[in-house]
Backbone bond lengths (Angstrom), bond angles and torsions (degrees), N, CA, C in turn:
res aa  C-N    CA-C-N  psi(-1)  N-CA   C-N-CA  omega(-1)  CA-C   N-CA-C  phi
1 M - - - 1.460 - - 1.525 110.58 -
2 T 1.318 119.21 -85.77 1.474 121.62 179.31 1.515 109.37 -131.06
3 D 1.321 116.02 164.15 1.455 121.23 179.47 1.519 112.15 -74.31
4 S 1.299 118.31 -30.92 1.458 122.79 -176.33 1.516 109.90 -119.03
5 P 1.340 117.61 135.29 1.464 118.75 178.27 1.528 112.32 -64.35
6 A 1.330 117.86 -16.63 1.466 121.28 178.81 1.527 111.72 -84.43
7 S 1.334 117.51 -12.27 1.461 121.15 -178.59 1.519 110.05 -84.99
8 Y 1.313 115.83 133.40 1.458 121.05 175.93 1.515 109.88 -96.19
9 Y 1.340 115.86 -36.79 1.459 122.35 175.43 1.523 108.68 -120.78
10 Q 1.308 116.07 148.17 1.462 120.14 175.39 1.524 109.86 -71.61
11 H 1.343 116.11 -40.92 1.464 121.78 179.19 1.520 110.01 -138.23
12 H 1.317 115.67 143.87 1.467 123.85 164.62 1.518 105.72 -115.25
13 I 1.333 116.39 135.79 1.463 119.06 169.86 1.522 106.57 -120.09
14 F 1.321 114.60 123.09 1.460 122.07 -179.33 1.523 109.35 -106.74
15 F 1.325 116.45 130.19 1.452 123.18 176.03 1.513 108.95 -107.36
16 C 1.329 117.12 124.88 1.457 120.54 173.25 1.528 107.37 -69.96
17 L 1.331 116.12 124.52 1.464 121.76 177.28 1.522 110.57 -117.19
18 N 1.321 116.23 16.32 1.462 120.77 -175.16 1.527 112.26 -61.56
19 E 1.319 114.28 139.32 1.458 121.97 176.73 1.521 108.37 -125.18
20 R 1.306 116.48 130.01 1.475 121.47 -179.67 1.519 109.57 -100.92
21 D 1.319 115.37 123.52 1.471 121.84 -179.04 1.526 112.61 -67.98
22 N 1.330 116.67 -24.96 1.467 120.16 -175.93 1.524 113.32 -84.62
23 G 1.334 117.33 2.77 1.459 120.36 178.00 1.516 114.65 88.37
24 D 1.342 118.18 -2.24 1.463 120.51 177.45 1.534 109.96 -62.35
25 Y 1.320 115.09 153.85 1.461 122.97 179.44 1.526 110.06 -53.88
26 C 1.331 117.41 132.44 1.465 120.79 179.50 1.520 110.42 -156.66
27 C 1.315 115.80 163.53 1.470 121.60 -177.23 1.519 112.58 -64.68
28 A 1.322 118.06 -35.08 1.468 121.05 -178.31 1.533 111.91 -59.33
29 Q 1.316 116.96 -28.40 1.470 121.24 179.64 1.533 112.50 -75.03
30 H 1.323 116.89 -6.53 1.469 120.66 -172.20 1.522 113.00 -125.33
31 G 1.319 117.22 33.83 1.459 121.11 173.05 1.511 115.83 76.08
32 A 1.319 117.61 21.85 1.461 120.47 -177.33 1.531 112.76 -62.70
33 K 1.316 117.60 -40.33 1.479 120.39 -179.11 1.522 110.29 -66.63
34 E 1.313 117.33 -42.19 1.461 120.93 177.53 1.536 110.29 -61.24
35 A 1.321 116.88 -42.51 1.466 121.32 179.30 1.523 111.07 -65.33
36 Y 1.333 117.09 -41.45 1.470 121.80 177.16 1.529 110.15 -59.66
37 D 1.335 116.42 -51.45 1.468 120.86 -179.32 1.524 111.00 -59.36
38 Y 1.318 116.16 -43.16 1.462 121.85 -179.78 1.530 110.39 -64.27
39 C 1.326 117.28 -45.75 1.463 121.81 -179.41 1.528 110.15 -60.88
40 K 1.314 116.66 -44.55 1.464 121.42 179.62 1.534 109.64 -58.04
41 R 1.315 116.62 -45.43 1.469 121.90 179.98 1.540 110.76 -64.80
42 K 1.337 116.78 -45.26 1.465 120.63 -178.36 1.541 112.08 -65.65
43 V 1.324 116.64 -38.02 1.463 120.39 178.15 1.533 109.46 -63.07
44 K 1.320 117.40 -43.71 1.472 120.82 177.80 1.522 111.15 -63.94
45 E 1.342 116.44 -48.94 1.468 120.88 -179.07 1.524 112.44 -60.60
46 S 1.323 116.84 -30.15 1.462 122.11 -178.62 1.522 112.87 -83.76
47 G 1.330 116.66 -3.27 1.460 120.50 -178.45 1.514 113.43 74.34
48 L 1.329 116.46 20.25 1.469 121.10 -177.64 1.529 113.20 -95.70
49 A 1.323 118.31 -7.40 1.472 121.46 -175.27 1.525 110.90 -83.17
50 G 1.319 115.54 147.32 1.456 120.21 171.81 1.511 113.85 120.78
51 V 1.304 114.01 175.85 1.462 122.18 -178.72 1.521 109.70 -57.11
52 G 1.327 115.17 132.86 1.452 121.17 -179.21 1.511 113.45 81.59
53 K 1.330 116.25 -0.15 1.460 120.55 -177.50 1.533 109.84 -123.52
54 V 1.336 117.30 -115.94 1.466 121.96 -172.24 1.515 110.92 -122.56
55 R 1.318 115.81 141.67 1.465 123.58 172.90 1.524 107.70 -124.15
56 V 1.339 116.59 128.88 1.462 123.07 177.97 1.520 107.02 -101.90
57 N 1.344 116.80 124.06 1.458 122.01 -174.61 1.520 112.81 -125.75
58 K 1.334 114.59 151.04 1.469 122.35 170.53 1.526 107.76 -85.24
59 A 1.314 115.62 150.32 1.461 120.71 175.15 1.521 108.90 -140.16
60 G 1.317 114.67 154.84 1.454 120.54 170.80 1.518 107.93 -82.68
61 C 1.296 116.22 -161.33 1.458 120.91 -177.02 1.527 111.42 -57.24
62 M 1.318 114.89 130.87 1.463 120.94 176.90 1.526 110.90 -110.69
63 N 1.343 115.56 10.55 1.458 123.28 173.02 1.533 113.94 64.42
64 R 1.339 115.64 32.37 1.466 120.63 176.57 1.525 108.47 -125.68
65 C 1.325 116.27 34.22 1.468 125.06 -170.98 1.524 114.41 -54.14
66 A 1.317 117.89 -35.42 1.466 121.08 -177.46 1.526 112.05 -64.36
67 G 1.323 117.61 -17.70 1.460 121.36 178.91 1.512 113.08 -101.68
68 A 1.318 116.59 11.53 1.466 122.74 -172.77 1.508 113.24 -53.96
69 P 1.320 114.34 141.71 1.456 130.38 -1.65 1.535 110.61 -83.73
70 V 1.323 115.97 153.76 1.461 120.41 -177.49 1.526 111.64 -130.21
71 A 1.324 113.24 154.24 1.463 122.64 172.77 1.523 106.56 -143.53
72 V 1.328 116.17 153.59 1.454 120.02 178.77 1.524 108.93 -134.16
73 V 1.344 115.15 137.87 1.462 121.50 -179.89 1.525 108.47 -106.65
74 Y 1.324 115.66 127.19 1.467 122.78 175.40 1.516 108.54 -115.96
75 P 1.324 118.65 149.21 1.457 125.91 22.21 1.526 114.78 -88.84
76 E 1.337 118.39 -2.70 1.460 119.87 -175.79 1.522 114.06 -70.88
77 G 1.337 117.69 -26.38 1.461 120.52 -176.74 1.519 111.63 73.39
78 I 1.320 116.99 37.26 1.466 122.25 -179.19 1.520 108.80 -92.64
79 W 1.325 116.05 120.67 1.464 122.98 -177.80 1.523 110.54 -96.95
80 Y 1.330 114.72 131.68 1.461 121.34 178.67 1.522 110.94 -121.39
81 T 1.314 114.70 151.44 1.447 122.80 164.30 1.529 105.31 -120.05
82 F 1.308 116.91 158.14 1.462 119.15 -175.99 1.513 109.55 -149.23
83 V 1.325 115.20 157.86 1.457 121.36 -177.49 1.521 110.81 -108.51
84 D 1.311 115.57 -41.82 1.463 118.60 -175.58 1.529 110.33 -147.04
85 L 1.322 115.46 -176.49 1.458 120.40 -175.23 1.526 113.03 -71.77
86 T 1.319 118.02 -21.21 1.464 119.00 175.02 1.533 110.41 -68.36
87 D 1.332 116.77 -30.23 1.467 120.05 174.09 1.530 110.13 -65.39
88 I 1.320 116.59 -39.29 1.473 120.73 177.83 1.528 109.32 -64.90
89 D 1.326 117.52 -41.40 1.472 120.87 175.87 1.523 110.49 -54.33
90 E 1.320 115.72 -44.84 1.465 120.16 -177.74 1.527 111.63 -66.60
91 I 1.324 117.60 -40.47 1.468 121.01 177.33 1.537 109.96 -62.83
92 V 1.333 116.39 -44.51 1.473 120.32 179.73 1.529 110.47 -63.13
93 Q 1.317 116.80 -50.63 1.465 120.25 -176.31 1.523 112.58 -66.81
94 E 1.326 115.79 -49.65 1.466 119.33 -172.75 1.529 113.63 -82.15
95 H 1.324 117.32 -55.64 1.464 118.59 -175.11 1.522 112.11 -77.89
96 L 1.334 116.21 -54.17 1.460 119.08 -176.22 1.525 112.04 -73.48
97 G 1.323 117.52 -33.50 1.453 121.17 -178.47 1.518 115.11 -87.06
98 R 1.331 116.63 -39.46 1.466 120.81 -173.81 1.531 114.21 -116.22
99 G 1.324 116.77 -6.58 1.460 119.78 179.96 1.512 114.65 76.56
100 R 1.338 117.04 17.87 1.467 121.60 -179.53 1.522 110.05 -103.82
101 I 1.310 117.02 124.56 1.463 122.19 178.83 1.529 109.35 -66.89
102 V 1.325 116.15 137.16 1.464 122.13 178.83 1.528 107.03 -91.24
103 E 1.303 115.65 90.18 1.468 122.88 -172.58 1.531 113.03 -54.90
104 R 1.314 117.58 -41.79 1.466 120.51 -174.55 1.529 113.09 -67.42
105 L 1.323 118.11 -16.47 1.468 121.68 -179.35 1.526 113.00 -104.33
106 L 1.319 117.41 3.86 1.467 119.86 -179.14 1.523 111.28 -64.12
107 L 1.315 114.96 137.56 1.462 121.92 175.85 1.518 107.70 -81.67
108 S 1.292 116.47 127.08 1.469 121.95 179.58 1.531 109.99 -56.34
109 P 1.340 117.96 135.34 1.465 121.07 -175.46 1.537 114.63 -61.25
110 E 1.323 117.73 -24.82 1.465 119.32 -177.69 1.538 112.59 -83.45
111 I 1.327 117.82 -7.45 1.468 121.24 -179.28 1.525 109.50 -72.94
112 G 1.300 115.58 123.71 1.467 121.54 177.75 1.499 110.60 -127.52
113 R 1.304 114.88 -139.12 1.452 119.86 -178.20 1.486 109.95 -85.52
């Protein structure tokens, strides 16, 4: 099931879906909702969803807007940026499915708002 008895899920992946009314750069402008919906579907189809496995969550602003769109996987705290749904496939298969970080999609640590 999980490594720690305190863990309910092995991984959480949070997608920033924040939208800024003032037109400032944000994840919502870059397909974040589509990626979230797709990831949720792929996690279920892959048999990765559920207790002791993976939970896909929506999030508000995570203050990494300049790297939009962004997602973060916990408990590792690995931040990703992505371009299209094939990138989401790779995150699901490699990180969520096999525990391997997808290096090419990592969000640079200095990227903020």
